[in-house]
NUDO-340618 format. One record per residue: residue number from 1; residue in one letter; y, x, z of N, C-alpha, C in turn. Coordinates in steps of 0.1 Angstrom, whole numbers, plus 2048, in hexadecimal, padded with zeros to 3 digits. Layout:
BEGIN
{atom NUM,a,{Y,X,Z},{Y,X,Z},{Y,X,Z}}
...
% end
This chain:
BEGIN
{atom 1,m,{B0E,D53,9D2},{B17,D56,9C8},{B23,D5E,9CD}}
{atom 2,f,{B28,D59,9D8},{B34,D60,9DE},{B31,D6F,9E1}}
{atom 3,t,{B25,D72,9E6},{B21,D7F,9E9},{B21,D88,9DC}}
{atom 4,k,{B1B,D83,9D1},{B1B,D8A,9C5},{B29,D8C,9BF}}
{atom 5,t,{B31,D82,9C0},{B3F,D84,9BC},{B47,D8E,9C4}}
{atom 6,a,{B45,D8D,9D1},{B4C,D96,9DA},{B47,DA5,9D8}}
{atom 7,v,{B3A,DA7,9D6},{B35,DB4,9D4},{B3A,DB9,9C6}}
{atom 8,a,{B3A,DB1,9BC},{B3F,DB5,9AF},{B4E,DB9,9B0}}
{atom 9,f,{B56,DB0,9B7},{B64,DB3,9B9},{B67,DC0,9C0}}
{atom 10,l,{B5F,DC2,9CB},{B61,DCF,9D3},{B5D,DDB,9CB}}
{atom 11,a,{B52,DD9,9C4},{B4E,DE5,9BB},{B58,DE8,9B1}}
{atom 12,a,{B5E,DDE,9AB},{B68,DE0,9A1},{B75,DE6,9A7}}
{atom 13,a,{B78,DE1,9B3},{B84,DE7,9BA},{B82,DF5,9BE}}
{atom 14,g,{B75,DF8,9C3},{B72,E06,9C6},{B72,E0F,9BA}}
{atom 15,a,{B6E,E0A,9AF},{B6E,E12,9A3},{B7C,E15,99E}}
{atom 16,a,{B85,E0A,99F},{B93,E0C,99C},{B9A,E16,9A5}}
{atom 17,n,{B97,E15,9B2},{B9D,E1E,9BC},{B98,E2C,9B9}}
{atom 18,a,{B8B,E2E,9B6},{B86,E3C,9B3},{B8D,E41,9A7}}
{atom 19,a,{B8F,E39,99C},{B96,E3D,990},{BA5,E41,994}}
{atom 20,a,{BAB,E3A,99D},{BB9,E3D,9A0},{BBA,E4A,9A8}}
{atom 21,v,{BB0,E4D,9B0},{BAF,E5A,9B7},{BAE,E65,9AD}}
{atom 22,a,{BA5,E64,9A4},{BA2,E6E,99A},{BAF,E71,992}}
{atom 23,t,{BB6,E66,98E},{BC2,E67,986},{BCD,E6F,98E}}
{atom 24,d,{BCE,E6C,99B},{BD9,E72,9A3},{BD4,E7F,9AA}}
{atom 25,k,{BCB,E86,9A5},{BC7,E92,9AC},{BCE,E9F,9A7}}
{atom 26,y,{BCD,EA1,99A},{BD3,EAE,994},{BE1,EAB,98E}}
{atom 27,f,{BEA,EB4,990},{BF7,EB2,98B},{BFE,EBF,988}}
{atom 28,g,{C07,EBE,97E},{C11,EC9,97B},{C1E,EC5,981}}
{atom 29,g,{C28,ECE,980},{C35,ECB,986},{C40,ECC,97C}}
{atom 30,v,{C4A,EC3,97E},{C56,EC3,976},{C62,EC3,97F}}
{atom 31,a,{C6C,ECB,97D},{C78,ECB,985},{C81,EBF,981}}
{atom 32,i,{C86,EB8,98C},{C8F,EAD,989},{C9C,EB0,991}}
{atom 33,h,{CA7,EB3,989},{CB4,EB5,98E},{CBD,EB2,982}}
{atom 34,s,{CC2,EA6,980},{CC9,EA2,975},{CD6,EAA,973}}
{atom 35,g,{CD8,EAE,966},{CE4,EB6,963},{CE3,EC4,966}}
{atom 36,s,{CD8,EC9,96B},{CD7,ED7,96E},{CCF,EDF,963}}
{atom 37,a,{CCF,EEC,964},{CC7,EF4,95B},{CB8,EF3,95C}}
{atom 38,i,{CB4,EEE,968},{CA6,EED,96B},{CA0,EDF,968}}
{atom 39,q,{CA8,ED5,964},{CA3,EC8,962},{C97,EC8,958}}
{atom 40,n,{C8C,EC2,95C},{C80,EC1,954},{C79,ECE,952}}
{atom 41,a,{C7C,ED9,959},{C75,EE6,957},{C67,EE4,95E}}
{atom 42,g,{C5D,EEA,957},{C50,EE9,95D},{C4E,EF4,967}}
{atom 43,v,{C45,EF1,971},{C41,EFB,97B},{C36,F04,976}}
{atom 44,s,{C37,F11,978},{C2D,F1A,974},{C2A,F23,980}}
{atom 45,a,{C1F,F2A,97F},{C1B,F33,98A},{C18,F41,984}}
{atom 46,s,{C1D,F4B,98B},{C1B,F59,987},{C1E,F62,992}}
{atom 47,k,{C16,F6D,993},{C19,F77,99D},{C1C,F72,9AB}}
{atom 48,n,{C13,F69,9B0},{C14,F63,9BD},{C20,F5B,9C0}}
{atom 49,s,{C27,F56,9B6},{C33,F4E,9B8},{C32,F42,9AE}}
{atom 50,l,{C3B,F38,9B1},{C3D,F2C,9A8},{C4A,F2E,9A2}}
{atom 51,w,{C4B,F29,995},{C57,F2B,98D},{C5B,F1F,985}}
{atom 52,l,{C67,F1F,980},{C6C,F15,976},{C70,F1D,96A}}
{atom 53,a,{C6E,F18,95E},{C72,F1F,951},{C6E,F2E,951}}
{atom 54,h,{C61,F30,955},{C5C,F3E,956},{C4E,F3E,94F}}
{atom 55,a,{C4B,F48,948},{C3E,F49,942},{C33,F4A,94C}}
{atom 56,q,{C29,F42,94A},{C1E,F42,954},{C15,F4E,950}}
{atom 57,d,{C10,F55,95B},{C07,F61,959},{BFA,F5D,95F}}
{atom 58,a,{BF1,F57,957},{BE5,F52,95C},{BDA,F53,952}}
{atom 59,s,{BCD,F53,956},{BC2,F52,94E},{BBD,F44,94F}}
{atom 60,c,{BBF,F3C,944},{BBC,F2D,945},{BB0,F29,93C}}
{atom 61,d,{BAA,F1E,93F},{BA0,F18,937},{BA5,F13,929}}
{atom 62,a,{BB1,F10,928},{BB8,F0C,91C},{BC6,F11,91D}}
{atom 63,e,{BCD,F12,912},{BDB,F16,912},{BE4,F0D,91B}}
{atom 64,s,{BEC,F13,924},{BF4,F0B,92D},{C00,F14,932}}
{atom 65,n,{C0C,F0E,931},{C17,F15,937},{C1C,F0F,944}}
{atom 66,f,{C14,F06,949},{C17,EFF,956},{C0C,F00,95F}}
{atom 67,a,{C0F,F01,96C},{C05,F02,977},{C00,EF4,979}}
{atom 68,t,{BF3,EF3,97D},{BED,EE7,981},{BE9,EE8,990}}
{atom 69,f,{BED,EDD,998},{BEB,EDD,9A6},{BE2,ED2,9AB}}
{atom 70,y,{BDD,ED3,9B7},{BD7,EC8,9BE},{BD9,ECA,9CD}}
{atom 71,l,{BD8,EBF,9D4},{BDA,EBF,9E3},{BCD,EBB,9EA}}
{atom 72,a,{BCB,EC1,9F5},{BBF,EBE,9FD},{BC3,EC0,A0C}}
{atom 73,d,{BC3,EB6,A14},{BC6,EB7,A22},{BD3,EBE,A25}}
{atom 74,g,{BDD,EBA,A1E},{BEB,EC0,A20},{BED,ECE,A1A}}
{atom 75,a,{BE3,ED3,A14},{BE4,EE1,A0E},{BE5,EDF,9FF}}
{atom 76,a,{BEC,EE8,9F8},{BEE,EE7,9E9},{BE6,EF3,9E3}}
{atom 77,y,{BE0,EF0,9D8},{BD8,EFA,9D1},{BDC,EFA,9C2}}
{atom 78,l,{BDA,F06,9BC},{BDB,F07,9AE},{BCD,F04,9A8}}
{atom 79,y,{BCC,EFC,99E},{BBF,EF7,999},{BB8,F02,991}}
{atom 80,a,{BAC,F04,994},{BA3,F0C,98C},{B95,F06,98C}}
{atom 81,a,{B90,F03,980},{B83,EFD,97F},{B77,F05,985}}
{atom 82,s,{B78,F12,982},{B6D,F1B,986},{B72,F28,98D}}
{atom 83,a,{B7E,F2A,98F},{B83,F36,996},{B85,F34,9A5}}
{atom 84,t,{B87,F3F,9AC},{B89,F3F,9BA},{B96,F37,9BD}}
{atom 85,p,{B96,F2E,9C7},{BA2,F26,9C9},{BAE,F2F,9CD}}
{atom 86,q,{BBA,F2A,9C8},{BC6,F30,9CC},{BCF,F26,9D3}}
{atom 87,q,{BD3,F29,9DF},{BD9,F20,9E8},{BE8,F23,9EA}}
{atom 88,l,{BF1,F19,9EA},{BFF,F1B,9EC},{C02,F1D,9FB}}
{atom 89,y,{C0D,F24,9FD},{C12,F25,A0B},{C21,F25,A0A}}
{atom 90,v,{C27,F23,A16},{C36,F23,A17},{C39,F2C,A24}}
{atom 91,d,{C42,F35,A22},{C47,F3D,A2D},{C55,F39,A31}}
{atom 92,r,{C57,F31,A3B},{C64,F2C,A3F},{C6B,F35,A49}}
{atom 93,s,{C65,F41,A4C},{C6B,F4A,A56},{C78,F50,A51}}
{atom 94,g,{C7F,F56,A59},{C8C,F5D,A55},{C89,F68,A4B}}
{atom 95,m,{C7E,F6E,A4C},{C7A,F78,A42},{C76,F72,A35}}
{atom 96,g,{C6E,F67,A36},{C69,F61,A2A},{C73,F58,A22}}
{atom 97,r,{C7D,F53,A29},{C87,F4B,A23},{C82,F3F,A1A}}
{atom 98,g,{C77,F3A,A1D},{C71,F2F,A16},{C69,F33,A0A}}
{atom 99,k,{C64,F3F,A0A},{C5C,F44,9FF},{C50,F3B,9FD}}
{atom 100,i,{C4E,F37,9F0},{C41,F30,9ED},{C39,F39,9E4}}
{atom 101,g,{C2D,F3B,9E8},{C24,F44,9E1},{C16,F3E,9E1}}
{atom 102,y,{C0C,F46,9DD},{BFE,F42,9DD},{BF5,F4F,9E0}}
{atom 103,t,{BEA,F4C,9E6},{BE0,F56,9E8},{BD3,F52,9E1}}
{atom 104,t,{BCA,F5C,9DF},{BBD,F59,9D9},{BB2,F5B,9E2}}
{atom 105,g,{BA9,F51,9E2},{B9C,F52,9E9},{B9E,F54,9F8}}
{atom 106,a,{B98,F5F,9FD},{B98,F62,A0B},{BA4,F6A,A10}}
{atom 107,e,{BAE,F6C,A07},{BBA,F74,A0B},{BC0,F6D,A18}}
{atom 108,p,{BC4,F75,A21},{BCA,F6E,A2D},{BD8,F68,A2A}}
{atom 109,t,{BDB,F5E,A32},{BE8,F58,A31},{BF3,F63,A35}}
{atom 110,p,{BFD,F64,A2D},{C08,F6E,A30},{C0E,F6B,A3E}}
{atom 111,k,{C13,F75,A45},{C19,F74,A52},{C24,F69,A51}}
{atom 112,n,{C24,F60,A5B},{C2E,F55,A5C},{C2D,F4A,A52}}
{atom 113,a,{C23,F4B,A49},{C21,F41,A3E},{C19,F35,A43}}
{atom 114,e,{C1C,F29,A3D},{C15,F1D,A40},{C0E,F18,A33}}
{atom 115,r,{C02,F13,A35},{BFA,F0E,A2A},{BFA,EFF,A28}}
{atom 116,t,{BFD,EF8,A33},{BFC,EE9,A32},{C0A,EE3,A35}}
{atom 117,g,{C0C,ED7,A30},{C19,ED0,A30},{C1D,ECB,A23}}
{atom 118,f,{C14,ECD,A19},{C17,EC8,A0B},{C13,EBA,A0A}}
{atom 119,a,{C1B,EB2,A02},{C18,EA4,A00},{C20,E9F,9F3}}
{atom 120,v,{C1A,E95,9ED},{C22,E8E,9E2},{C28,E82,9E8}}
{atom 121,d,{C35,E80,9E8},{C3B,E75,9EF},{C3B,E68,9E7}}
{atom 122,d,{C41,E5E,9EC},{C41,E50,9E5},{C47,E51,9D7}}
{atom 123,q,{C50,E5A,9D5},{C57,E5B,9C8},{C50,E64,9BE}}
{atom 124,g,{C44,E69,9C2},{C3C,E72,9B9},{C41,E80,9B9}}
{atom 125,h,{C48,E85,9C4},{C4C,E93,9C5},{C44,E9B,9CF}}
{atom 126,l,{C40,EA7,9CB},{C3A,EB0,9D4},{C44,EB4,9DE}}
{atom 127,t,{C40,EB4,9EB},{C49,EB9,9F6},{C41,EC2,9FF}}
{atom 128,f,{C49,EC9,A07},{C43,ED1,A12},{C4A,ECD,A1F}}
{atom 129,d,{C42,EC8,A28},{C47,EC3,A35},{C52,EB9,A32}}
{atom 130,g,{C51,EB1,A28},{C5B,EA7,A25},{C67,EAB,A1D}}
{atom 131,s,{C68,EB8,A1A},{C74,EBE,A13},{C71,EC1,A05}}
{atom 132,s,{C7B,EC0,9FD},{C7A,EC5,9EE},{C7B,ED4,9EE}}
{atom 133,f,{C7E,ED9,9E1},{C7E,EE7,9DF},{C8B,EEC,9D9}}
{atom 134,y,{C8C,EF9,9D7},{C98,EFF,9D1},{C93,F08,9C6}}
{atom 135,a,{C9B,F08,9BB},{C99,F11,9B0},{CA4,F1C,9B0}}
{atom 136,c,{CA0,F28,9B1},{CAA,F33,9B2},{CA9,F3C,9A6}}
{atom 137,p,{CB5,F3E,99F},{CB4,F46,993},{CAF,F54,996}}
{atom 138,t,{CA7,F59,98D},{CA1,F67,98E},{CAA,F72,989}}
{atom 139,g,{CB3,F6E,980},{CBC,F78,979},{CB4,F7E,96D}}
{atom 140,q,{CA8,F7A,96A},{CA1,F7F,95F},{CA6,F79,952}}
{atom 141,a,{CA4,F80,947},{CA9,F7C,93A},{CA3,F6F,935}}
{atom 142,d,{C97,F6B,93A},{C91,F5E,936},{C98,F52,93D}}
{atom 143,g,{CA1,F54,946},{CA8,F49,94D},{C9F,F42,957}}
{atom 144,s,{C95,F49,95C},{C8B,F42,965},{C91,F41,973}}
{atom 145,y,{C8B,F38,97B},{C8E,F35,989},{C82,F37,991}}
{atom 146,s,{C83,F3D,99D},{C78,F3D,9A6},{C79,F31,9B0}}
{atom 147,i,{C6E,F2B,9B4},{C6E,F1F,9BD},{C6C,F23,9CB}}
{atom 148,w,{C75,F1D,9D4},{C76,F20,9E2},{C76,F13,9EA}}
{atom 149,q,{C73,F14,9F7},{C73,F08,9FF},{C81,F07,A06}}
{atom 150,q,{C88,F12,A07},{C95,F13,A0D},{CA0,F18,A04}}
{atom 151,k,{CAC,F14,A06},{CB7,F19,9FE},{CBC,F26,A05}}
{atom 152,f,{CBC,F31,9FE},{CC0,F3E,A04},{CCC,F44,9FD}}
{atom 153,a,{CD0,F3E,9F1},{CDB,F43,9EA},{CE3,F37,9E4}}
{atom 154,d,{CF0,F39,9E2},{CF9,F2F,9DD},{CF5,F29,9CF}}
{atom 155,d,{CEE,F32,9C7},{CEB,F2D,9B9},{CDD,F26,9B9}}
{atom 156,c,{CD6,F25,9C4},{CC9,F1D,9C4},{CCC,F0E,9C2}}
{atom 157,i,{CC4,F08,9BB},{CC5,EFA,9B7},{CBB,EF1,9BE}}
{atom 158,a,{CBF,EE7,9C5},{CB5,EDE,9CB},{CAF,ED5,9C0}}
{atom 159,f,{CA2,ED3,9C1},{C9B,ECB,9B6},{C8F,EC3,9BC}}
{atom 160,a,{C8C,EB8,9B5},{C80,EB1,9B9},{C74,EB6,9B0}}
{atom 161,f,{C69,EB9,9B6},{C5D,EBE,9AF},{C55,EB2,9AB}}
{atom 162,r,{C57,EAC,99F},{C50,EA0,99B},{C42,EA4,997}}
{atom 163,a,{C38,E9D,99E},{C2A,E9F,99B},{C26,E97,98E}}
{atom 164,q,{C22,E9E,984},{C1E,E97,977},{C0E,E98,977}}
{atom 165,y,{C08,E8D,97A},{BFA,E8C,97B},{BF3,E8D,96E}}
{atom 166,t,{BE7,E93,96E},{BDF,E94,961},{BD0,E91,964}}
{atom 167,d,{BCA,E8C,95A},{BBB,E8A,95B},{BB4,E95,954}}
{atom 168,a,{BBB,E9F,94E},{BB5,EAA,947},{BBB,EB7,94C}}
{atom 169,p,{BB9,EBB,959},{BBF,EC7,95E},{BBA,ED3,957}}
{atom 170,v,{BC3,EDD,956},{BBF,EEA,950},{BBE,EF4,95C}}
{atom 171,g,{BB2,EF9,95D},{BAF,F03,968},{BB4,F11,964}}
{atom 172,c,{BBA,F18,96E},{BBF,F25,96B},{BBD,F2E,978}}
{atom 173,l,{BBC,F3B,975},{BBC,F45,980},{BCA,F4B,97E}}
{atom 174,y,{BD3,F49,988},{BE1,F4E,987},{BE2,F5C,98C}}
{atom 175,s,{BEB,F64,986},{BED,F72,989},{BF1,F74,997}}
{atom 176,q,{BEE,F80,99C},{BF2,F84,9A9},{BFD,F8F,9A8}}
{atom 177,s,{C04,F91,9B2},{C0F,F9C,9B2},{C07,FA9,9B1}}
{atom 178,s,{C0E,FB2,9AA},{C08,FC0,9A9},{C0E,FCA,9B2}}
% end
């Protein structure tokens, strides 16, 4: 009897754990910085960059103005159900100034860029090498901000990238720079 009960319990625990993993796999991003212009702005992807309060330029399986991400072995990817994977990178060099971008498929990693170091911390925030991100105004009429890993200008705003998990991710192929 004990064996049947233990097996049933472990099977149920394993199923619950598998469900938790599935629930915490795909996520969108929301900026957290109380009292700022970027509070609760959604993260989008366009032209090899990440943005806040910016129109997404992507071909998606369903309408979406927010990018969907997932992590694998410390690397971050933009979710696409059937498209070639698009992987994030960070360039912390003096030239890159913390540029966050993405490449598609077999494109090489840009010079000085790093692809691993992404994680969701205990508070549910996406980080890179344990650090949060910065939103820097683009000066465009739409009031958008580009997302960086380092602060390179006085008007850049530090923010927490809150991971908003979903069980129904929308796959997209995000635009490349022209």
